[in-house]
N, CA, C and O of each residue as an XYZ file, in Angstrom:
708
protein
N     144.746     18.148     39.217
C     144.147     19.461     39.339
C     142.678     19.326     39.226
O     142.135     18.804     38.253
N     142.017     19.836     40.299
C     140.563     19.820     40.290
C     139.961     21.079     39.823
O     140.506     22.127     40.168
N     138.898     21.116     39.075
C     138.339     22.280     38.508
C     137.079     22.601     39.356
O     136.296     21.725     39.721
N     136.941     23.893     39.637
C     135.784     24.305     40.439
C     134.587     24.445     39.595
O     134.673     24.902     38.456
N     133.430     24.052     40.135
C     132.147     24.290     39.489
C     131.817     25.837     39.468
O     132.484     26.650     40.108
N     130.849     26.142     38.766
C     130.376     27.572     38.591
C     129.839     27.990     40.016
O     130.039     29.138     40.412
N     129.169     27.084     40.779
C     128.712     27.386     42.078
C     129.932     27.577     43.061
O     129.946     28.495     43.882
N     130.875     26.732     42.945
C     132.092     26.848     43.776
C     132.863     28.170     43.503
O     133.336     28.857     44.408
N     132.947     28.451     42.262
C     133.594     29.701     41.925
C     132.864     30.980     42.616
O     133.485     31.877     43.186
N     131.558     30.930     42.489
C     130.760     31.950     43.164
C     130.949     31.968     44.662
O     131.077     33.019     45.289
N     130.961     30.758     45.218
C     131.171     30.767     46.668
C     132.549     31.237     47.056
O     132.681     31.939     48.059
N     133.623     30.876     46.289
C     134.965     31.336     46.542
C     134.988     32.868     46.469
O     135.632     33.522     47.290
N     134.289     33.428     45.494
C     134.226     34.863     45.373
C     133.573     35.518     46.567
O     133.998     36.567     47.051
N     132.511     34.850     47.028
C     131.789     35.314     48.244
C     132.689     35.278     49.452
O     132.680     36.203     50.264
N     133.452     34.240     49.578
C     134.377     34.090     50.673
C     135.385     35.189     50.684
O     135.673     35.757     51.738
N     135.963     35.525     49.474
C     136.968     36.583     49.381
C     136.341     37.948     49.725
O     136.961     38.779     50.389
N     135.067     38.163     49.247
C     134.410     39.443     49.560
C     134.235     39.521     51.063
O     134.527     40.560     51.656
N     133.768     38.455     51.700
C     133.464     38.515     53.130
C     134.832     38.715     53.920
O     134.903     39.426     54.923
N     135.876     38.045     53.396
C     137.248     38.261     54.039
C     137.613     39.747     53.965
O     138.074     40.326     54.948
N     137.411     40.345     52.821
C     137.812     41.723     52.620
C     136.920     42.694     53.486
O     137.401     43.733     53.937
N     135.631     42.337     53.702
C     134.794     43.115     54.491
C     135.235     43.004     55.974
O     135.416     44.023     56.641
N     135.406     41.756     56.487
C     135.835     41.645     57.849
C     137.188     42.280     58.135
O     137.357     42.975     59.137
N     138.129     42.043     57.273
C     139.464     42.645     57.400
C     139.317     44.153     57.417
O     139.847     44.788     58.329
N     138.643     44.752     56.484
C     138.496     46.196     56.426
C     137.890     46.842     57.660
O     138.315     47.905     58.115
N     136.909     46.177     58.169
C     136.162     46.704     59.307
C     137.126     46.650     60.580
O     137.097     47.600     61.361
N     137.899     45.669     60.791
C     138.725     45.575     61.917
C     139.961     46.537     61.760
O     140.342     47.241     62.696
N     140.566     46.527     60.525
C     141.741     47.474     60.308
C     141.212     48.984     60.401
O     141.890     49.840     60.969
N     140.106     49.240     59.881
C     139.574     50.651     59.989
C     139.371     51.027     61.401
O     139.758     52.123     61.806
N     138.777     50.166     62.180
C     138.468     50.529     63.571
C     139.761     50.570     64.401
O     139.854     51.377     65.326
N     140.736     49.745     64.107
C     142.103     49.826     64.791
C     142.802     51.137     64.375
O     143.578     51.697     65.149
N     142.519     51.626     63.136
C     143.167     52.876     62.668
C     142.606     54.123     63.511
O     143.312     55.105     63.742
N     141.289     54.003     63.948
C     140.747     55.024     64.788
C     141.558     55.108     66.023
O     141.849     56.231     66.434
N     141.959     54.059     66.666
C     142.752     54.033     67.920
C     144.039     54.794     67.610
O     144.369     55.765     68.291
N     144.754     54.360     66.599
C     146.060     54.930     66.253
C     145.910     56.459     66.052
O     146.718     57.240     66.555
N     144.868     56.862     65.311
C     144.637     58.297     65.035
C     144.416     59.062     66.336
O     144.910     60.174     66.528
N     143.659     58.426     67.213
C     143.413     59.094     68.550
C     144.716     59.196     69.251
O     144.951     60.250     69.841
N     145.582     58.254     69.265
C     146.870     58.386     69.934
C     147.667     59.505     69.296
O     148.252     60.352     69.970
N     147.670     59.477     67.988
C     148.473     60.541     67.304
C     147.962     61.959     67.747
O     148.777     62.834     68.041
N     146.751     62.159     67.787
C     146.156     63.487     68.102
C     146.548     63.819     69.600
O     146.983     64.924     69.925
N     146.367     62.816     70.448
C     146.707     63.030     71.921
C     148.173     63.447     71.974
O     148.485     64.447     72.620
N     149.073     62.736     71.334
C     150.501     63.024     71.505
C     150.764     64.394     70.940
O     151.471     65.155     71.600
N     150.268     64.785     69.789
C     150.464     66.083     69.184
C     149.993     67.164     70.011
O     150.656     68.200     70.068
N     148.838     67.027     70.708
C     148.315     68.084     71.558
C     149.104     68.121     72.860
O     149.401     69.197     73.379
N     149.429     66.996     73.368
C     150.161     66.906     74.646
C     151.503     67.599     74.576
O     151.862     68.430     75.411
N     152.242     67.208     73.514
C     153.632     67.707     73.446
C     153.750     69.186     72.862
O     154.842     69.753     72.844
N     152.635     69.769     72.404
C     152.610     71.153     72.047
C     151.735     71.991     72.850
O     151.451     73.138     72.506
N     151.273     71.409     73.981
C     150.345     72.163     74.891
C     149.138     72.689     74.186
O     148.640     73.777     74.476
N     148.683     71.911     73.269
C     147.447     72.143     72.423
C     147.635     73.422     71.497
O     146.643     74.017     71.076
N     148.848     73.810     71.206
C     149.042     74.826     70.253
C     148.645     74.360     68.874
O     149.220     73.429     68.309
N     147.689     75.006     68.377
C     146.971     74.555     67.072
C     147.925     74.294     65.884
O     147.905     73.236     65.256
N     148.752     75.306     65.617
C     149.609     75.168     64.472
C     150.749     74.104     64.676
O     151.080     73.287     63.817
N     151.332     74.228     65.989
C     152.435     73.233     66.282
C     151.871     71.793     66.350
O     152.517     70.841     65.910
N     150.738     71.669     66.874
C     150.070     70.311     66.904
C     149.933     69.703     65.499
O     150.271     68.548     65.241
N     149.417     70.557     64.622
C     149.216     70.156     63.262
C     150.567     69.791     62.605
O     150.666     68.789     61.898
N     151.603     70.616     62.849
C     152.904     70.335     62.258
C     153.429     69.014     62.840
O     153.901     68.163     62.086
N     153.358     68.836     64.118
C     153.847     67.557     64.695
C     153.082     66.394     64.111
O     153.682     65.394     63.715
N     151.812     66.501     64.051
C     150.988     65.431     63.525
C     151.232     65.122     61.980
O     151.337     63.962     61.583
N     151.308     66.117     61.211
C     151.517     65.850     59.814
C     152.908     65.694     59.450
O     153.188     65.091     58.414
N     153.856     66.201     60.233
C     155.260     66.110     59.939
C     155.926     64.878     60.439
O     156.983     64.486     59.942
N     155.303     64.236     61.453
C     155.939     63.049     62.165
C     154.894     61.960     62.487
O     154.901     60.856     61.943
N     154.001     62.351     63.404
C     153.227     61.252     64.046
C     152.283     60.576     63.072
O     152.022     59.384     63.235
N     151.764     61.252     62.085
C     150.858     60.574     61.162
C     151.559     60.148     59.898
O     150.918     60.044     58.852
N     152.843     59.900     59.954
C     153.598     59.477     58.794
C     154.199     58.049     59.005
O     154.150     57.497     60.104
N     154.732     57.512     57.969
C     155.358     56.134     58.022
C     156.666     56.275     58.817
O     157.238     55.265     59.229
N     157.137     57.477     59.035
C     158.442     57.566     59.747
C     158.349     57.305     61.202
O     159.370     57.108     61.861
N     157.117     57.295     61.752
C     156.913     57.040     63.153
C     156.026     55.864     63.313
O     154.826     55.957     63.055
N     156.579     54.733     63.741
C     155.800     53.515     63.703
C     154.707     53.461     64.662
O     154.687     54.206     65.641
N     153.775     52.586     64.412
C     152.661     52.273     65.381
C     153.212     51.933     66.730
O     152.697     52.390     67.750
N     154.252     51.138     66.753
C     154.771     50.687     68.049
C     155.443     51.852     68.810
O     155.379     51.933     70.037
N     156.068     52.722     68.064
C     156.731     53.900     68.660
C     155.596     54.820     69.283
O     155.788     55.396     70.353
N     154.485     54.930     68.624
C     153.383     55.761     69.020
C     152.744     55.132     70.358
O     152.503     55.794     71.368
N     152.531     53.893     70.227
C     152.054     53.169     71.460
C     152.972     53.294     72.632
O     152.515     53.587     73.736
N     154.327     53.073     72.430
C     155.241     53.178     73.538
C     155.324     54.609     74.129
O     155.381     54.760     75.349
N     155.331     55.626     73.302
C     155.310     57.003     73.768
C     153.985     57.327     74.482
O     154.004     57.941     75.548
N     152.864     56.935     73.926
C     151.592     57.173     74.501
C     151.493     56.573     75.901
O     151.069     57.247     76.840
N     151.889     55.288     76.045
C     151.785     54.650     77.291
C     152.819     55.198     78.307
O     152.567     55.189     79.512
N     153.973     55.670     77.815
C     154.879     56.346     78.743
C     154.248     57.591     79.290
O     154.261     57.809     80.501
N     153.691     58.420     78.427
C     153.041     59.627     78.894
C     151.911     59.287     79.852
O     151.775     59.958     80.875
N     151.186     58.392     79.603
C     150.001     57.996     80.502
C     150.515     57.605     81.855
O     150.015     58.066     82.882
N     151.589     56.691     81.860
C     152.204     56.272     83.168
C     152.743     57.460     83.918
O     152.570     57.507     85.136
N     153.374     58.411     83.297
C     153.835     59.542     83.942
C     152.711     60.459     84.485
O     152.821     60.979     85.595
N     151.677     60.644     83.730
C     150.564     61.437     84.215
C     149.816     60.750     85.385
O     149.264     61.431     86.249
N     149.801     59.407     85.406
C     149.146     58.741     86.465
C     149.842     58.986     87.800
O     149.233     58.973     88.870
N     151.132     59.207     87.682
C     151.980     59.457     88.993
C     151.506     60.607     89.761
O     151.646     60.677     90.982
N     150.884     61.606     88.974
C     150.425     62.867     89.577
C     148.997     62.513     90.193
O     148.087     62.078     89.487
N     148.879     62.722     91.485
C     147.525     62.422     92.081
C     146.451     63.242     91.553
O     145.287     62.840     91.547
N     146.822     64.454     91.083
C     145.723     65.349     90.491
C     145.173     64.847     89.267
O     144.076     65.265     88.894
N     145.841     63.955     88.564
C     145.315     63.355     87.323
C     144.735     62.039     87.481
O     144.232     61.498     86.496
N     144.748     61.435     88.657
C     144.289     60.001     88.868
C     142.837     59.793     88.372
O     142.570     58.807     87.686
N     141.933     60.666     88.693
C     140.542     60.497     88.343
C     140.385     60.595     86.789
O     139.680     59.801     86.166
N     141.085     61.620     86.196
C     141.010     61.767     84.772
C     141.483     60.505     83.991
O     140.978     60.172     82.919
N     142.488     59.830     84.608
C     143.091     58.714     83.948
C     142.515     57.331     84.443
O     143.050     56.271     84.119
N     141.484     57.394     85.181
C     140.987     56.117     85.644
C     140.592     55.217     84.514
O     139.857     55.620     83.613
N     141.077     53.993     84.555
C     140.905     52.972     83.502
C     142.069     52.961     82.481
O     142.100     52.064     81.638
N     142.975     53.863     82.516
C     144.038     53.872     81.644
C     145.232     53.131     82.156
O     146.253     53.039     81.474
N     145.117     52.581     83.391
C     146.195     51.777     83.966
C     146.712     50.618     83.123
O     147.878     50.224     83.150
N     145.741     50.111     82.378
C     146.033     48.879     81.646
C     145.939     49.140     80.127
O     145.799     48.202     79.342
N     146.013     50.369     79.741
C     145.851     50.658     78.342
C     146.932     49.968     77.454
O     146.618     49.541     76.343
N     148.094     49.866     77.894
C     149.217     49.154     77.251
C     148.828     47.673     77.035
O     149.089     47.126     75.964
N     148.253     47.066     77.968
C     147.876     45.675     77.776
C     146.722     45.525     76.749
O     146.676     44.558     75.988
N     145.853     46.448     76.750
C     144.718     46.498     75.803
C     145.364     46.628     74.391
O     145.067     45.864     73.473
N     146.178     47.542     74.283
C     146.855     47.822     72.911
C     147.730     46.609     72.500
O     147.601     46.113     71.380
N     148.581     46.152     73.362
C     149.571     45.116     73.019
C     148.974     43.662     72.929
O     149.433     42.838     72.138
N     147.996     43.408     73.725
C     147.518     42.006     73.770
C     146.172     41.831     73.031
O     145.726     40.703     72.824
N     145.524     42.951     72.632
C     144.180     42.757     71.951
C     144.165     43.483     70.581
O     144.021     42.883     69.516
N     144.318     44.770     70.690
C     144.053     45.650     69.421
C     145.141     45.384     68.397
O     144.845     45.016     67.260
N     146.373     45.562     68.778
C     147.426     45.462     67.764
C     147.596     44.043     67.135
O     147.737     43.894     65.921
N     147.574     42.988     68.044
C     147.712     41.635     67.467
C     146.598     41.226     66.540
O     146.836     40.505     65.571
N     145.365     41.675     66.815
C     144.260     41.411     66.019
C     144.372     42.158     64.648
O     144.023     41.589     63.614
N     144.850     43.409     64.647
C     145.082     44.280     63.493
C     146.128     43.571     62.603
O     145.963     43.467     61.387
N     147.151     43.115     63.213
C     148.245     42.512     62.506
C     147.790     41.102     61.923
O     148.148     40.742     60.802
N     147.039     40.381     62.686
C     146.473     39.135     62.187
C     145.723     39.343     60.902
O     146.041     38.766     59.862
N     144.729     40.176     61.003
C     143.946     40.342     59.737
C     144.690     40.960     58.568
O     144.385     40.754     57.394
N     145.713     41.753     58.985
C     146.460     42.406     57.803
C     147.457     41.404     57.175
O     147.779     41.566     55.999
N     147.947     40.409     57.876
C     149.039     39.595     57.355
C     148.638     38.136     57.087
O     149.351     37.456     56.349
N     147.550     37.629     57.639
C     147.181     36.228     57.283
C     146.365     36.235     56.026
O     145.823     37.255     55.601
N     146.293     35.011     55.421
C     145.525     34.893     54.171
C     144.294     34.063     54.379
O     144.201     33.241     55.291
N     143.364     34.305     53.509
C     142.131     33.536     53.512
C     142.311     32.086     53.228
O     142.965     31.756     52.238
N     141.775     31.177     54.026
C     141.888     29.764     53.759
C     140.729     29.443     52.806
O     139.553     29.592     53.138
N     141.113     29.006     51.631
C     140.169     28.818     50.619
C     140.478     27.547     49.748
O     140.863     27.632     48.582
N     140.282     26.400     50.390
C     140.410     25.107     49.681
C     139.101     24.729     49.160
O     138.092     25.364     49.469
N     139.075     23.679     48.350
C     137.857     23.161     47.749
C     136.899     22.784     48.956
O     135.706     23.089     48.928
N     137.455     22.134     49.975
C     136.606     21.756     51.154
C     136.116     22.990     51.834
O     134.952     23.007     52.232
N     136.883     24.013     52.005
C     136.341     25.266     52.645
C     135.235     25.914     51.817
O     134.269     26.454     52.354
N     135.398     25.848     50.514
C     134.387     26.307     49.652
C     133.034     25.609     49.803
O     131.977     26.203     50.017
N     133.178     24.279     49.669
C     131.960     23.453     49.901
C     131.282     23.583     51.308
O     130.072     23.408     51.447
N     132.049     23.872     52.258
C     131.506     24.081     53.688
C     131.183     25.520     54.000
O     130.746     25.778     55.122
N     131.352     26.470     53.128
C     131.120     27.821     53.389
C     129.710     28.088     53.690
O     128.826     27.667     52.944
N     129.434     28.826     54.840
C     128.037     28.990     55.319
C     127.558     30.463     54.976
O     126.435     30.867     55.278
N     128.440     31.173     54.367
C     128.104     32.549     54.024
C     128.384     33.564     55.086
O     128.185     34.761     54.883
N     128.867     33.075     56.273
C     129.093     33.908     57.389
C     130.473     33.749     58.028
O     130.943     34.672     58.693
N     131.133     32.602     57.844
C     132.289     32.275     58.560
C     133.509     32.050     57.559
O     133.415     31.360     56.544
N     134.626     32.691     57.949
C     135.826     32.502     57.095
C     136.969     32.095     58.057
O     136.820     32.228     59.272
N     138.058     31.623     57.547
C     139.201     31.252     58.273
C     140.419     31.949     57.662
O     140.544     32.024     56.439
N     141.269     32.434     58.468
C     142.589     33.046     57.978
C     143.731     32.216     58.510
O     143.780     31.800     59.668
N     144.622     32.009     57.609
C     145.791     31.103     57.920
C     147.031     31.874     57.802
O     147.109     32.811     57.007
N     148.071     31.499     58.609
C     149.417     32.147     58.569
C     150.390     31.046     58.124
O     150.233     30.344     57.125
N     151.423     30.981     58.997
C     152.445     29.995     58.682
C     151.931     28.568     58.999
O     150.872     28.430     59.611
N     152.659     27.509     58.594
C     152.196     26.174     58.793
C     151.897     25.823     60.335
O     151.085     24.942     60.617
N     152.559     26.518     61.277
C     152.490     26.178     62.600
C     151.203     26.864     63.221
O     150.806     26.501     64.329
N     150.587     27.800     62.547
C     149.512     28.484     63.186
C     148.135     27.802     62.804
O     147.926     27.356     61.676
N     147.246     27.759     63.795
C     145.946     27.260     63.579
C     145.119     28.316     62.754
O     145.260     29.520     62.971
N     144.321     27.870     61.875
C     143.475     28.864     61.171
C     142.624     29.665     62.200
O     142.138     29.086     63.171
N     142.451     30.946     61.996
C     141.649     31.737     62.941
C     140.257     31.935     62.294
O     140.157     32.386     61.154
N     139.232     31.604     63.010
C     137.822     31.896     62.625
C     137.398     33.240     62.710
O     137.736     33.942     63.663
N     136.643     33.684     61.735
C     136.004     35.060     61.830
C     134.566     34.939     61.416
O     134.283     34.273     60.421
N     133.647     35.544     62.120
C     132.315     35.738     61.778
C     131.867     37.131     62.168
O     132.623     37.829     62.845
N     130.692     37.572     61.783
C     130.288     38.975     62.071
C     130.264     39.223     63.552
O     130.674     40.300     63.984
N     129.824     38.320     64.327
C     129.786     38.508     65.814
C     131.214     38.828     66.365
O     131.425     39.742     67.162
N     132.071     38.083     65.922
C     133.485     38.143     66.406
C     134.103     39.548     65.977
O     134.718     40.274     66.758
N     133.862     39.840     64.633
C     134.319     41.148     64.060
C     133.674     42.257     64.766
O     134.358     43.252     65.006
N     132.398     42.216     65.145
C     131.666     43.302     65.910
C     132.287     43.452     67.351
O     132.333     44.569     67.866
N     132.755     42.365     67.993
C     133.385     42.540     69.318
C     134.669     43.303     69.141
O     134.952     44.195     69.941
N     135.492     42.989     68.095
C     136.744     43.674     67.865
C     136.503     45.187     67.589
O     137.195     46.058     68.115
N     135.461     45.450     66.717
C     135.189     46.843     66.442
C     134.786     47.569     67.630
O     135.223     48.701     67.840
N     133.948     46.970     68.454
C     133.474     47.600     69.668
C     134.683     47.949     70.608
O     134.806     49.087     71.062
N     135.522     46.999     70.872
C     136.729     47.233     71.593
C     137.533     48.443     71.007
O     137.920     49.349     71.746
N     137.757     48.433     69.756
C     138.527     49.466     69.155
C     137.836     50.833     69.213
O     138.512     51.825     69.486
N     136.618     50.927     68.988
C     135.845     52.218     69.113
C     135.813     52.617     70.594
O     136.006     53.790     70.917
N     135.587     51.718     71.439
C     135.555     52.157     72.893
C     136.958     52.721     73.254
O     137.071     53.716     73.969
N     137.991     52.075     72.755
C     139.339     52.560     73.256
C     139.601     53.911     72.541
O     140.094     54.826     73.200
N     139.305     54.090     71.244
C     139.371     55.384     70.588
C     138.570     56.492     71.240
O     139.005     57.640     71.328
N     137.377     56.107     71.696
C     136.550     57.092     72.346
C     137.124     57.411     73.660
O     137.024     58.578     74.039
N     137.701     56.564     74.399
C     138.263     56.834     75.720
C     139.477     57.794     75.561
O     139.649     58.733     76.337
N     140.299     57.524     74.536
C     141.443     58.426     74.208
C     140.914     59.786     73.782
O     141.454     60.808     74.205
N     139.886     59.829     72.967
C     139.339     61.116     72.563
C     138.823     61.918     73.749
O     139.027     63.128     73.838
N     138.148     61.216     74.662
C     137.639     61.874     75.909
C     138.852     62.319     76.726
O     138.764     63.342     77.406
N     139.929     61.636     76.696
C     141.204     62.068     77.459
C     141.761     63.227     76.835
O     142.262     64.101     77.543
N     141.729     63.345     75.461
C     142.266     64.506     74.720
C     141.462     65.766     75.235
O     142.056     66.805     75.524
N     140.152     65.645     75.333
C     139.320     66.745     75.736
C     139.583     67.107     77.183
O     139.639     68.286     77.534
N     139.735     66.151     77.977
C     140.021     66.383     79.466
C     141.451     67.092     79.602
O     141.593     68.018     80.401
N     142.412     66.676     78.874
C     143.746     67.293     78.984
C     143.658     68.774     78.463
O     144.350     69.665     78.955
N     142.812     68.974     77.489
C     142.600     70.411     77.027
C     141.997     71.242     78.097
O     142.503     72.313     78.430
N     140.847     70.730     78.679
C     140.127     71.478     79.689
C     141.076     71.707     80.947
O     141.110     72.783     81.545
N     141.788     70.678     81.272
C     142.623     70.915     82.483
C     144.035     71.425     82.246
O     144.858     71.517     83.157
N     144.283     71.758     80.959
C     145.453     72.378     80.525
C     146.759     71.495     80.927
O     147.709     71.989     81.535
N     146.705     70.244     80.553
C     147.808     69.349     80.892
C     148.637     69.150     79.756
O     149.628     68.424     79.833
């Protein structure tokens, strides 16, 4: 059993703090997307009725009883149905691939940072540059590198997606859809 020096212990703590920071930033921004989807669904299915929207949101959509995957599936179904109407084409421009964005980018990254563990061996501690960490999963998975630039790209994608959905919420209210 090797014992860590005081410097290594400090570096290990710094690695853990950086891991928590990166994870928190990605999960928080992914939560914005999920919240936007919840609000869209609540308003869509209640025709923007304020009381009923809030009841649907707090009673089902924003609870653990309605999974993220169920929200994504229902949201994407509604979008595909709305796109079929030529009158909604312009309003929904760019949403044709929203399911791909959610399933192939946002959700997998959110799950990765939520479920993988920080790789923190003595070698990792000695090589820690103060900016880069690695998350590991099962034995078959390669460690995934994270640095602020990569985290910023993920946050940007999540915020842009949440903003697009928020804009869609406004458009559906204006157009009474």
